[in-house]
C-alpha positions in Angstrom: 23.3 -19.1 18.0 24.5 -16.8 20.6 22.8 -13.6 21.8 19.6 -12.3 20.2 19.1 -8.5 19.7 15.6 -6.9 19.3 15.8 -3.5 17.7 12.5 -1.8 18.3 11.9 -3.8 21.5 9.4 -1.5 23.1 6.7 -1.8 20.4 3.8 -4.3 20.2 5.7 -7.1 18.4 8.9 -6.3 20.3 7.5 -7.0 23.7 5.9 -10.3 22.5 9.1 -11.4 20.8 11.2 -10.5 23.9 9.1 -12.8 26.0 9.3 -15.6 23.4 13.1 -15.3 23.1 13.6 -15.1 26.8 11.6 -18.3 27.3 13.4 -20.1 24.5 17.0 -19.0 25.0 17.2 -17.4 28.5 16.9 -13.8 29.4 20.6 -13.4 29.6 20.9 -14.2 25.9 18.4 -11.5 24.8 19.5 -7.9 24.3 16.8 -5.1 23.9 17.2 -1.8 22.2 14.9 1.2 21.5 14.8 4.9 21.8 12.3 4.6 24.7 12.2 2.2 27.6 10.4 -1.2 27.2 7.2 -1.0 29.4 7.0 -4.7 30.2 8.5 -5.7 33.6 10.4 -8.7 32.2 12.5 -6.3 30.1 14.5 -5.8 33.3 15.7 -9.4 33.0 17.7 -8.7 29.9 20.2 -6.1 28.9 18.6 -2.9 27.5 20.5 -0.4 25.4 19.1 2.9 24.4 20.1 3.5 20.7 18.8 5.2 17.6 18.1 2.6 14.9 18.6 5.3 12.2 22.2 5.9 13.4 24.5 3.4 11.7 27.4 4.0 14.1 25.2 3.5 17.1 23.9 0.3 15.6 27.4 -0.9 14.9 28.5 -0.2 18.5 25.4 -1.9 19.8 26.1 -5.1 17.9 29.9 -5.1 18.5 29.5 -4.3 22.2 27.0 -7.1 23.0 28.3 -10.1 21.1 25.2 -10.3 18.9 24.6 -13.3 16.6 20.9 -12.7 15.6 19.1 -9.4 15.0 15.4 -8.9 14.9 14.9 -5.4 13.4 11.3 -4.4 14.1 11.5 -0.7 13.6 8.6 0.8 11.6 6.0 3.4 11.3 2.8 1.5 10.6 0.3 2.0 7.7 -2.3 4.5 9.1 0.2 6.7 10.9 2.6 6.6 7.9 0.0 8.1 5.6 0.1 11.2 7.7 3.9 11.4 7.7 5.0 9.7 4.5 8.6 11.0 4.3 9.2 10.3 8.0 7.7 6.8 7.5 10.0 6.1 4.5 13.1 7.1 6.4 12.2 5.2 9.6 11.1 2.1 7.7 14.1 1.9 5.3 17.2 3.3 7.0 17.4 0.9 10.0 16.9 -2.0 7.7 19.7 -0.9 5.4 22.0 -0.3 8.5 21.3 -3.9 9.7 21.9 -5.4 6.3 25.2 -3.5 5.9 26.3 -4.6 9.4 25.4 -8.2 8.5 27.4 -7.9 5.3 30.4 -6.8 7.4 30.0 -9.9 9.5 28.8 -8.1 12.7 25.9 -10.6 13.0 25.1 -14.0 11.5 21.4 -13.9 10.9 18.8 -11.1 10.4 15.0 -11.1 10.8 13.0 -8.2 9.3 9.1 -8.1 9.2 7.2 -7.4 6.1 3.4 -7.0 5.9 0.3 -7.7 3.9 0.5 -4.0 3.0 2.9 -5.0 0.1 -0.2 -6.2 -1.8 -2.5 -3.8 -3.7 -5.8 -4.2 -5.6 -4.0 -6.1 -8.4 -3.4 -9.1 -6.2 -6.1 -11.8 -5.8 -7.9 -11.1 -2.5 -8.8 -14.7 -1.6 -5.8 -16.9 -1.2 -3.3 -14.3 -2.2 -0.4 -16.2 -3.6 3.2 -16.0 -2.5 4.3 -14.5 -5.9 1.4 -12.1 -6.4 2.2 -8.7 -7.9 3.2 -6.2 -5.3 1.6 -2.8 -6.1 1.1 -1.3 -2.7 -1.2 1.8 -2.0 0.5 3.2 1.2 4.0 4.4 2.0 4.2 1.6 4.5 3.5 -0.9 1.8 5.9 0.8 -0.6 8.7 0.7 2.1 8.0 -3.0 2.9 8.1 -3.9 -0.8 11.4 -2.1 -1.2 12.7 -3.7 2.0 11.8 -7.2 0.7 13.8 -6.5 -2.4 16.8 -5.2 -0.4 16.7 -8.4 1.7 16.8 -10.6 -1.3 19.6 -8.5 -2.9 21.8 -8.7 0.2 21.2 -12.5 0.4 21.9 -13.1 -3.3 24.7 -10.6 -3.6 26.5 -10.9 -0.3 25.2 -14.1 1.3 23.5 -12.4 4.2 21.2 -14.8 6.0 18.1 -12.5 6.2 14.6 -13.9 6.7 11.2 -12.3 6.6 7.5 -12.8 7.1 4.6 -10.9 5.6 2.6 -10.5 8.8 -1.2 -10.2 8.6 -2.9 -8.1 11.3 -1.3 -9.1 14.7 -3.5 -9.2 17.8 -2.2 -9.4 21.3 -3.1 -8.2 24.7 0.1 -6.8 26.1 0.2 -3.5 24.2 -2.3 -0.9 23.0 -2.8 -0.3 19.3 0.2 1.1 17.5 -1.2 2.9 14.4 -1.9 0.0 12.0 -5.0 -0.4 9.9 -5.8 -3.8 11.4 -5.5 -2.4 15.0 -9.3 -1.9 15.2 -9.3 -5.6 16.3 -6.8 -4.9 19.1 -8.9 -1.9 20.2 -12.0 -4.1 20.2 -10.6 -6.5 22.8 -9.5 -3.7 25.1 -12.9 -2.0 24.8 -14.7 -5.3 25.5 -12.6 -6.0 28.5 -13.2 -2.5 29.9 -16.9 -2.5 29.2 -16.7 0.3 26.6 -18.2 0.5 23.1 -15.9 0.4 20.1 -16.0 3.0 17.3 -14.8 0.9 14.4 -13.1 2.8 11.6 -13.6 -0.1 9.1 -16.9 -1.2 7.5 -18.6 -4.1 9.2 -17.9 -6.5 6.3 -14.3 -5.7 5.6 -12.5 -9.0 5.8 -8.8 -9.1 6.6 -6.2 -11.8 7.5 -5.3 -11.8 11.2 -3.1 -13.7 13.6 -2.5 -14.0 17.3 0.7 -12.5 18.6 1.6 -16.0 20.1 1.3 -17.6 16.6 3.3 -14.7 15.1 6.1 -15.1 17.6 6.2 -18.9 17.3 6.2 -18.7 13.5 9.0 -16.2 13.6 11.2 -18.3 15.9 10.5 -21.4 13.8 11.6 -19.6 10.7 14.7 -18.3 12.3 15.6 -21.8 13.6 15.1 -23.5 10.2 18.2 -24.7 8.4 19.3 -22.1 5.8 18.9 -24.5 3.0 15.2 -24.9 3.8 14.5 -21.1 3.5 13.6 -20.9 -0.2 11.9 -17.5 -0.1 14.4 -14.6 0.5 11.9 -11.7 -0.1 9.3 -12.5 2.6 7.0 -15.4 3.4 3.2 -15.2 3.4 1.8 -16.3 6.8 -1.8 -16.8 7.5 -3.5 -17.4 10.8 -7.3 -16.7 10.4 -9.5 -14.1 8.8 -12.6 -12.3 9.8 -14.7 -9.1 9.4 -15.4 -6.6 12.2 -18.9 -8.0 12.4 -17.6 -11.5 12.8 -15.2 -10.5 15.4 -17.9 -8.7 17.3 -20.1 -11.8 17.2 -17.2 -13.9 18.5 -16.4 -11.5 21.3 -20.1 -11.3 22.4 -20.0 -15.0 23.1 -17.8 -14.0 26.0 -18.9 -10.4 26.6 -22.6 -10.3 25.6 -23.0 -6.5 26.1 -20.1 -5.5 23.9 -21.2 -2.7 21.5 -19.8 -1.5 18.2 -20.5 1.6 16.2 -19.3 1.6 12.6 -17.8 4.9 11.3 -15.5 4.0 8.4 -12.8 6.6 7.7 -9.7 6.9 5.5 -8.4 3.6 6.8 -11.2 1.8 5.0 -9.6 2.5 1.6 -6.4 1.1 2.8 -8.1 -2.1 4.1 -10.0 -2.5 0.8 -6.7 -2.8 -1.1 -5.4 -5.7 1.1 -6.1 -9.4 0.9 -8.9 -11.2 2.6 -6.8 -14.3 3.2 -3.3 -15.4 2.3 -1.9 -18.6 0.6 0.9 -19.6 2.9 1.8 -23.0 1.4 5.5 -21.9 0.9 5.9 -21.4 4.6 4.1 -24.7 5.4 6.3 -26.6 2.8 9.7 -25.0 3.7 9.6 -24.9 7.5 6.5 -26.5 8.6 4.3 -23.5 9.5 0.9 -24.3 11.1 -1.2 -21.7 13.0 -2.7 -22.6 16.4 -5.5 -20.1 16.7 -8.6 -19.9 14.6 -11.0 -17.0 15.2 -12.7 -18.6 18.2 -9.3 -19.6 19.7 -7.8 -16.2 19.1 -10.8 -14.5 20.9 -10.6 -16.7 23.9 -6.8 -16.4 24.0 -6.8 -12.6 24.0 -9.6 -12.2 26.4 -8.0 -14.6 28.9 -4.7 -12.6 28.5 -6.4 -9.3 29.2 -7.9 -10.8 32.4 -4.4 -11.4 33.8 -3.3 -8.9 36.4 -0.2 -7.6 34.5 -1.2 -8.9 31.0 1.6 -11.4 31.6 
């Protein structure tokens, strides 16, 4: 593959994926795009193009002008924020994907990655070991848009041969960015509070179990999927991917092994109902079978990894 483009490069996942792609393929082969600058200093090592992902012509010019082979389209309004702005969330979550798929159909790029989410599942899906083919009846506009996006991806693959690949991410936890409006972001906030010596006000109940994953596992899994031979990619909607799972109380206990004075106050709000509709843990045997997925971090490993990252001077 030639150059790799990240659309939505200034967000939580975008920064992490940028660093992973730069390390793997060289910064000169990574192109970044967003409507706002990327805050990480290593963004200066790659080409950055300011472009609106909702503008088809701007996206076409971006891909044609930079010799792009692979696109990672990460543009999205996340679950909790999306519930406050449902029509804006629908437009932002759908139109950039459709633009990317159309440009891939036109042959502007060879391979597409688009992230889905555990938000596609609703209360009808089994909560423990949620299967790959569980019914998708989401309860948020974010989940509705991700479900529709999965079907568009499969349609463009089956109808036009577009090599589009996707992962249903669980909650993603890193240390390089602040929370971005997701229901699982209480966990990201917990680490920042612990590192700063502050108490966390947790908007989920103490016993609300959710599937989670370190950003490093998420990036590695994404790159492994994108490098897999096309014939091995049997799921063209989106793959379940599981790292570990925990409740806010379990996360607090794990953090206190490193930060004994860390305090948490529980004040569940509207996000609790969203979390209740999501899985406790995912069955990701399809990803393990098709392209060899294996997580690195369990709960203890994730906690240590994130706290060590936060202790670095520039969260490098």
